[in-house]
C-alpha positions as CSV (number, residue, x, y, z in Angstrom):
1,M,0.0,0.0,0.0
2,N,1.5,3.4,-0.9
3,T,2.0,6.2,1.5
4,W,-1.1,8.2,0.5
5,A,-3.3,5.1,0.9
6,K,-1.9,4.5,4.4
7,K,-2.5,8.1,5.4
8,L,-6.1,8.0,4.0
9,D,-7.0,4.7,5.6
10,L,-8.8,6.3,8.5
11,P,-12.3,5.8,9.8
12,P,-13.5,9.3,9.0
13,V,-12.4,8.8,5.4
14,W,-14.4,5.6,5.3
15,L,-17.4,7.4,6.7
16,L,-17.1,10.1,4.1
17,I,-16.9,7.4,1.4
18,F,-20.1,5.7,2.6
19,I,-21.9,9.1,2.9
20,G,-20.8,9.8,-0.6
21,L,-22.1,6.5,-1.9
22,S,-25.4,7.2,-0.2
23,W,-25.6,10.6,-1.8
24,V,-24.6,9.3,-5.3
25,Q,-27.2,6.5,-5.0
26,T,-29.8,9.0,-4.1
27,Q,-28.9,11.3,-7.0
28,V,-28.7,8.5,-9.6
29,W,-31.8,6.5,-8.5
30,N,-34.1,7.1,-5.7
31,P,-37.4,5.2,-6.0
32,A,-38.8,6.9,-3.0
33,S,-39.8,10.5,-3.4
34,Y,-37.9,13.2,-1.6
35,P,-37.8,12.8,2.2
36,S,-40.4,14.5,4.2
37,N,-39.5,17.5,6.3
38,F,-40.0,15.4,9.4
39,A,-37.5,12.7,8.1
40,T,-35.0,15.3,7.2
41,L,-35.3,17.0,10.6
42,V,-35.0,13.6,12.4
43,G,-32.1,12.6,10.2
44,W,-30.1,15.7,11.0
45,G,-30.9,15.3,14.7
46,I,-29.5,11.8,14.5
47,V,-26.4,13.1,12.7
48,A,-26.0,15.6,15.5
49,G,-26.4,12.9,18.2
50,G,-23.7,10.8,16.5
51,I,-21.3,13.8,16.4
52,I,-22.0,14.5,20.1
53,L,-21.2,10.8,20.9
54,M,-18.0,11.1,18.8
55,G,-17.0,14.2,20.8
56,V,-17.7,12.7,24.2
57,S,-15.9,9.5,23.3
58,F,-12.9,11.5,22.0
59,V,-12.7,13.5,25.2
60,M,-12.5,10.2,27.1
61,F,-9.3,9.4,25.2
62,L,-7.9,12.8,26.2
63,R,-8.8,12.2,29.9
64,H,-7.1,8.8,29.9
65,K,-4.1,10.2,28.1
66,T,-4.2,7.5,25.4
67,S,-4.1,7.5,21.6
68,V,-7.3,7.8,19.6
69,V,-5.4,7.0,16.4
70,P,-6.5,3.7,14.9
71,K,-4.1,0.8,14.9
72,R,-2.1,2.2,17.8
73,T,-2.1,0.3,21.1
74,P,-3.7,2.4,23.8
75,K,-2.0,3.0,27.1
76,S,-5.1,2.1,29.0
77,I,-8.5,0.6,28.5
78,I,-11.3,3.1,28.8
79,K,-14.2,1.6,30.7
80,T,-16.3,4.7,31.6
81,G,-18.6,7.0,29.9
82,P,-19.8,5.6,26.5
83,Y,-17.1,2.9,26.8
84,K,-19.2,1.4,29.6
85,Y,-21.9,0.5,27.0
86,S,-19.8,0.0,23.8
87,R,-16.2,-1.0,23.2
88,N,-16.3,1.1,20.0
89,P,-18.5,4.2,20.6
90,I,-16.7,6.3,18.1
91,Y,-17.3,3.7,15.4
92,L,-20.8,3.4,16.6
93,A,-21.2,7.1,16.3
94,D,-19.9,6.9,12.7
95,A,-22.6,4.4,11.9
96,I,-25.2,6.7,13.6
97,V,-24.1,9.6,11.5
98,L,-24.3,7.5,8.4
99,F,-27.8,6.3,9.4
100,G,-28.9,9.9,10.0
101,F,-27.5,11.1,6.7
102,I,-29.3,8.3,4.8
103,L,-32.5,9.3,6.5
104,T,-32.1,12.9,5.3
105,Q,-31.7,11.6,1.7
106,G,-35.0,9.7,1.8
107,S,-33.7,6.6,0.1
108,V,-34.4,3.2,1.8
109,I,-32.0,1.5,-0.6
110,S,-29.0,3.2,1.0
111,F,-29.7,1.6,4.3
112,I,-27.8,-1.4,3.0
113,L,-24.7,0.7,3.4
114,I,-24.9,0.6,7.2
115,P,-24.1,-3.1,7.6
116,L,-21.5,-2.8,4.8
117,F,-19.9,0.1,6.7
118,L,-19.9,-1.8,10.0
119,W,-18.2,-4.8,8.2
120,A,-15.6,-2.5,6.6
121,I,-14.8,-0.8,9.8
122,S,-14.5,-4.1,11.6
123,A,-12.3,-5.6,9.0
124,R,-10.1,-2.5,8.5
125,F,-9.8,-1.3,12.1
126,I,-11.6,-3.0,15.0
127,N,-10.4,-6.6,14.5
128,G,-6.7,-5.5,14.5
129,E,-7.2,-3.0,17.2
130,E,-8.8,-5.5,19.5
131,A,-6.0,-8.0,18.8
132,G,-3.4,-5.5,19.8
133,I,-5.3,-4.5,22.9
134,R,-5.8,-8.2,23.8
135,A,-2.0,-8.8,23.4
136,E,-1.2,-5.7,25.5
137,F,-3.7,-6.1,28.3
138,G,-4.6,-9.8,28.3
139,Q,-7.1,-10.8,30.9
140,E,-8.1,-7.2,31.7
141,F,-9.3,-6.8,28.1
142,E,-11.0,-10.2,28.1
143,D,-12.9,-9.2,31.2
144,Y,-13.9,-5.9,29.6
145,C,-15.1,-7.8,26.5
146,K,-17.3,-10.1,28.7
147,Q,-18.9,-7.0,30.3
148,T,-19.2,-4.7,27.3
149,R,-20.4,-5.5,23.8
150,R,-18.6,-4.4,20.7
151,W,-21.4,-2.1,19.5
152,V,-24.2,-1.8,22.1
């Protein structure tokens, strides 16, 4: 993989790709009519909620003085705040943002992108990150995994 590809292989880039795919799909073919004002409002509210969850989760990394950069082994396991309910609240927030955006577009077809996004994020980031954390923290991480689900 070349240097640019490595630098661009980040979760926010993947989120933007999937948002772009949803937008393109809606522009090219949208069998549903335009979304209602209510769906648009709810969709943007969901996007805002996802962004808030991202922010809160990011602050937890700062408080614990550990790296938020994917594929780096953290210095500690965060088990409070959103991490009490999800091992991956930032990735969950990404999926929430994608869901909200799709809702604003009014195209049911694009909802297929959500499980594809979750699969891509798991394959590109989560599986490797969890393997590294498991190697670094052993039983402490195993216990955390037993108490906290990957998504919710």
